[in-house]
LOVOFI-311587 format. One line per field, with one value per residue (C-alpha): x, y, z; residue in three letters; residue number from 1. Coordinates in pm, 1 decimal. Example, Ala and Ser with C-alpha at 12.3 -4.5 7.8 and 13.67 -1.06 7.14 Angstrom:
x: (1230.0/1367.0);
y: (-450.0/-106.0);
z: (780.0/714.0);
residu: (ALA/SER);
num: (1/2);
# end
This chain:
x: (3036.9/2792.6/2818.6/2592.6/2499.6/2382.0/2747.0/2896.8/3022.3/2842.0/3122.7/3147.3/2784.5/2809.2/3111.2/2929.7/2615.0/2799.8/3028.7/2740.6/2465.0/2573.0/2567.3/2354.9/2191.3/2301.3/2053.1/2215.2/1986.1/1932.6/1734.2/1658.2/1650.9/1407.1/1663.4/1689.1/2024.5/2070.4/2238.2/2349.5/2485.3/2493.8/2346.2/2381.2/2124.7/1855.0/1614.0/1250.0/998.7/663.9/529.6/185.0/206.1/557.1/769.4/1154.8/1342.4/1660.4/1866.1/2051.3/2308.8/2442.6/2772.4/2650.7/2325.4/2040.1/2221.3/2076.0/2310.4/2197.4/1998.0/1800.8/1754.6/1618.7/1377.7/1244.1/1177.0/1057.1/913.8/1070.3/1364.3/1492.9/1666.9/1911.7/2073.2/2446.8/2585.6/2959.6/3051.0/2926.4/3109.2/3376.9/3138.4/2925.9/3229.9/3304.5/2964.2/3031.1/3298.8/3204.2/3192.8/3058.6/2690.4/2770.7/2960.9/2779.2/2866.3/2716.6/2935.3/3240.8/3171.5/3100.0/2751.8/2437.1/2071.7/1737.5/1401.4/1163.2/794.0/625.2/895.9/1117.0/1459.3/1616.5/1732.3/2095.9/2076.4/2350.5/2196.9/2036.6/1737.2/1589.1/1280.1/1082.6/974.5/769.7/818.4/571.0/724.4/1068.0/1146.7/1406.7/1593.1/1864.2/1995.8/2165.5/1992.6/1673.3/1497.1/1299.5/1017.4/919.6/653.3/774.4/574.3/760.1/1055.2/1291.9/1491.4/1747.7/1600.1/1851.3/1764.8/1394.9/1311.6/931.4/776.9/401.8/498.6/759.8/1033.0/1370.5/1718.4/1830.9/2189.8/2247.1/2188.7/2520.9/2433.7/2685.9/2620.7/2811.9/3020.2/3206.9/3472.7/3587.9/3578.5/3449.5/3192.4/3042.5/2902.7/2596.2/2776.0/2782.4/2429.0/2237.4/1883.3/1655.2/1290.3/1057.7/918.2/540.0/374.5/304.4/651.8/776.3/543.8/650.3/1013.5/952.2/766.3/1026.8/1290.9/1092.1/1058.0/1421.3);
y: (-8401.2/-8484.6/-8326.2/-8505.8/-8281.4/-8574.6/-8642.8/-8290.1/-8061.5/-7733.0/-7515.9/-7714.0/-7673.9/-7307.0/-7284.7/-7479.7/-7248.7/-6923.2/-7033.3/-7132.2/-6896.4/-6551.9/-6262.0/-6220.1/-5884.3/-5747.7/-5635.3/-5367.6/-5377.5/-5114.9/-5192.6/-5021.5/-5189.9/-5111.0/-4888.7/-4673.8/-4798.2/-4832.3/-5127.9/-5183.4/-5497.6/-5645.9/-5976.2/-6158.6/-6430.6/-6195.6/-6133.9/-6036.8/-6313.8/-6152.6/-5849.5/-5849.2/-5847.1/-5694.6/-5935.0/-5972.4/-6247.8/-6235.3/-6516.3/-6432.7/-6654.3/-6607.5/-6680.3/-6943.4/-7148.2/-6907.2/-6607.7/-6430.4/-6127.8/-5782.8/-5745.0/-6069.8/-5999.2/-5642.5/-5763.2/-6018.3/-5766.2/-5477.7/-5629.0/-5352.3/-5303.3/-5116.3/-5276.6/-5048.3/-5145.0/-5110.2/-4910.7/-4941.1/-4614.7/-4728.4/-5084.6/-4975.3/-4811.0/-5126.6/-5339.1/-5128.9/-5212.0/-5581.0/-5565.1/-5766.2/-5467.6/-5477.9/-5406.5/-5050.0/-4940.4/-4733.7/-4898.9/-4618.9/-4361.9/-4574.4/-4594.3/-4223.8/-4263.4/-4056.5/-4160.1/-4018.0/-4086.9/-4341.9/-4289.0/-4608.5/-4769.2/-4653.0/-4775.8/-4497.6/-4556.6/-4493.7/-4163.4/-4231.7/-4559.0/-4534.3/-4755.7/-4815.5/-5025.5/-4977.3/-5335.5/-5490.3/-5847.1/-6095.6/-6414.1/-6547.6/-6898.1/-7080.8/-7316.4/-7411.3/-7331.1/-7017.1/-6963.0/-6777.0/-6664.9/-6344.2/-6253.9/-5887.6/-5678.6/-5378.8/-5058.4/-4803.7/-4761.6/-4470.0/-4430.0/-4162.0/-3875.2/-3889.3/-4263.9/-4209.2/-4166.5/-4135.1/-4129.5/-4183.1/-4482.9/-4599.1/-4618.3/-4653.4/-4608.2/-4932.6/-4915.1/-4577.9/-4738.4/-4914.2/-5188.4/-5447.4/-5827.7/-6075.2/-6350.5/-6644.5/-6668.3/-6403.1/-6042.1/-6101.5/-5891.8/-5797.7/-5493.0/-5504.3/-5306.2/-5597.0/-5669.0/-5808.9/-5790.7/-6096.2/-6036.9/-6300.2/-6526.9/-6564.8/-6883.7/-6746.1/-6633.4/-6970.2/-7149.8/-6922.7/-7004.8/-7376.2/-7342.6/-7144.1/-7378.9/-7676.8/-7511.5/-7476.2);
z: (-6174.4/-5892.1/-5558.5/-5323.5/-5043.1/-4818.5/-4776.8/-4797.5/-4519.9/-4452.8/-4566.6/-4893.6/-4965.2/-4911.1/-5141.0/-5412.4/-5394.2/-5392.6/-5674.4/-5906.8/-5825.3/-5920.3/-5954.2/-5653.3/-5565.0/-5236.5/-4978.9/-4776.2/-4476.4/-4211.0/-3903.8/-3574.9/-3238.1/-2952.7/-2794.2/-3111.2/-3219.4/-3605.9/-3768.1/-4126.1/-4297.1/-4640.1/-4738.7/-5081.5/-5027.5/-5139.6/-5422.2/-5516.5/-5478.2/-5579.1/-5754.5/-5617.9/-5321.8/-5346.0/-5145.2/-5099.1/-4915.8/-4741.9/-4598.6/-4274.1/-4102.4/-3743.5/-3587.1/-3339.7/-3267.7/-3191.1/-3330.1/-3635.5/-3616.9/-3529.3/-3839.7/-3787.2/-3416.2/-3481.5/-3743.4/-3508.5/-3239.4/-3442.9/-3770.8/-3993.3/-4200.4/-4514.7/-4807.2/-4974.0/-5287.8/-5369.5/-5653.4/-5766.3/-5609.7/-5274.6/-5283.0/-5039.7/-4780.0/-4812.6/-4740.0/-4433.8/-4290.7/-4337.7/-4068.1/-3755.6/-3530.0/-3162.9/-3138.2/-3003.1/-3303.8/-3567.7/-3896.3/-4111.7/-3925.0/-3964.8/-4342.9/-4375.7/-4469.7/-4386.1/-4317.7/-4428.6/-4241.8/-4372.6/-4429.3/-4314.8/-4092.9/-3811.8/-3952.6/-4184.0/-4522.8/-4642.1/-4811.2/-5066.2/-5188.4/-5530.1/-5430.6/-5090.1/-5007.8/-4683.6/-4564.6/-4295.5/-4183.2/-4329.4/-4191.4/-4070.7/-4158.2/-3948.9/-4186.8/-3924.9/-3578.5/-3686.0/-4026.5/-4110.1/-4428.7/-4386.7/-4611.3/-4616.7/-4782.8/-4955.1/-4837.1/-5039.3/-5266.7/-5312.7/-5641.4/-5694.1/-5903.1/-6185.5/-6245.2/-6296.8/-6657.7/-6622.3/-6272.5/-6384.6/-6589.8/-6332.7/-6592.8/-6422.4/-6593.0/-6449.7/-6611.6/-6451.2/-6105.1/-6158.7/-5918.0/-5806.3/-5739.0/-5524.4/-5684.6/-5581.1/-5296.2/-5065.4/-5198.8/-5565.2/-5699.5/-6046.6/-6232.7/-6469.2/-6738.5/-6982.8/-7101.6/-7399.9/-7496.5/-7582.9/-7631.2/-7506.1/-7784.0/-7835.4/-7926.1/-8273.2/-8332.7/-8234.9/-8457.8/-8748.2/-8682.1/-8682.5/-8994.6/-9175.1/-9061.9/-9185.3/-9528.7/-9579.0);
residu: (MET/LEU/PHE/ASP/PHE/SER/ALA/ALA/LYS/SER/ARG/ASP/MET/TYR/LYS/LEU/LEU/VAL/ALA/THR/ILE/GLY/PRO/ARG/PRO/ILE/ALA/TRP/VAL/THR/THR/GLN/ASP/LEU/ASP/GLY/SER/VAL/ASN/ALA/ALA/PRO/PHE/SER/PHE/PHE/ASN/ALA/MET/SER/GLY/GLU/PRO/PRO/VAL/VAL/ALA/ILE/GLY/ILE/GLY/GLY/ARG/ALA/PRO/GLY/ASP/TYR/LYS/ASP/THR/GLY/GLY/ASN/ILE/ARG/ARG/THR/GLY/GLN/PHE/VAL/VAL/ASN/LEU/VAL/SER/HIS/GLU/LEU/ALA/GLU/PRO/MET/ASN/VAL/THR/ALA/ILE/ASP/PHE/PRO/LYS/GLU/VAL/ASP/GLU/LEU/LYS/GLU/ALA/GLY/LEU/THR/THR/ALA/PRO/SER/LEU/HIS/VAL/LYS/PRO/PRO/ARG/ILE/ALA/GLU/ALA/PRO/VAL/ALA/MET/GLU/CYS/GLU/ARG/LEU/VAL/ILE/VAL/ASP/VAL/GLY/VAL/ASP/ARG/ALA/VAL/ILE/LEU/GLY/LYS/VAL/LEU/ALA/ILE/TYR/VAL/ARG/ASP/ASP/CYS/VAL/LEU/ASP/LYS/GLU/ARG/CYS/TYR/ILE/ASP/THR/PRO/LYS/LEU/ASP/LEU/ILE/GLY/ARG/MET/HIS/GLY/ALA/GLY/TRP/TYR/SER/ARG/VAL/THR/ASP/ARG/PHE/GLU/MET/PRO/ARG/ILE/SER/VAL/GLU/GLU/TRP/ALA/ALA/ARG/LYS/ALA/ALA/LYS/ALA/ALA/GLU);
num: (1/2/3/4/5/6/7/8/9/10/11/12/13/14/15/16/17/18/19/20/21/22/23/24/25/26/27/28/29/30/31/32/33/34/35/36/37/38/39/40/41/42/43/44/45/46/47/48/49/50/51/52/53/54/55/56/57/58/59/60/61/62/63/64/65/66/67/68/69/70/71/72/73/74/75/76/77/78/79/80/81/82/83/84/85/86/87/88/89/90/91/92/93/94/95/96/97/98/99/100/101/102/103/104/105/106/107/108/109/110/111/112/113/114/115/116/117/118/119/120/121/122/123/124/125/126/127/128/129/130/131/132/133/134/135/136/137/138/139/140/141/142/143/144/145/146/147/148/149/150/151/152/153/154/155/156/157/158/159/160/161/162/163/164/165/166/167/168/169/170/171/172/173/174/175/176/177/178/179/180/181/182/183/184/185/186/187/188/189/190/191/192/193/194/195/196/197/198/199/200/201/202/203/204/205/206/207/208/209/210/211/212/213/214/215/216);
# end
């Protein structure tokens, strides 16, 4: 069935996108304003865009024209942010930080979370998060009156000690991170506990398969 976005309402376009693109990783972003206040908020329009240079992208929507929420405003003013990833055990605290608190409210304190200092940027990371990425703003692309896509370069990454299999080889126990993803509708999430392995096929392997099938 065709859904033509040229004739669709903005709410319906959003519903179709989030209902069909999933699970989406969650960027639990911490930022720090010029006055030193720290903000934390989750965003599910997020992913890695490049390995070299290491680049992540986050889509941030506001509440009104010209508004990019506290996170977007802080990144515009300071150029720095930390992307923390969300494990299953941190799902509820993450959800607390998604409450639309006034700017003066400390979301991390409300959620019972603590922070740890970063190496290259001023915003702290969430100490309880299994993964945290220090980032600096590369570019902000305004895609609407209250929507922006932020590209950030990853300067450093923290991974919880018990999830590192081999530091020298950068082998990570990804299943042990137990990360969650955002799904359709209000309040639906997923876990990455159901997995399957499918190795990539080389040109030679594919040719051998075709030859074997033709010989049957």
